[in-house]
Residue, then its C-alpha position, 0 to 999 in steps of 0.5 A: m333435768s335441772g339442778g346443776d348436777g353437771g351430768g351433761d359435762h360428765r356425758d360429754h367427757k365420756a363421749a370424748e373418751v369413747r371417741r378417742m378410744l375408737n380413733a386410736r390405733r388398735p393393738a396387734v393380735p398375735g398370730d398364734l392366738v387361735p392355736r394357743a386359745t384352742a390348746l387352752g380350751t382343750r386342756l380345760l375341757h379335759r380337766r373338767r371331764a376328768v373331774q367329772r369322772v372322779c366325782w361320778a366314781l366317788l359317788l358310785v363308791g359311796v353308794v356301794v359302801f352305803a348298800v353294803w353297810a345297810s345290808a349288814a347293819h339292817p338300820w331299818t329294823v327296830p332295835p331290841s328293847q333295853t328294858t326288862p319284862p315286868l315282874e309277875d307273881w312277886 
């Protein structure tokens, strides 16, 4: 591509930066990393399961409350008419 946008310089700079990072000394990994990560994962898993159990319990309570309300209120029936019957023989 022509146009003098300097794309090649930028790529060379990035390639040099990547080479520098790959040649640098790698940081030491802590010896207790695996047990700490496992403990953290276990805590997160237990927390997620507890939240799921609470959500399912709330859903179940909501369904039961709705069923009790619906059986007492009968929302499917038509309410009685609020108008008076027509007057005859007036």
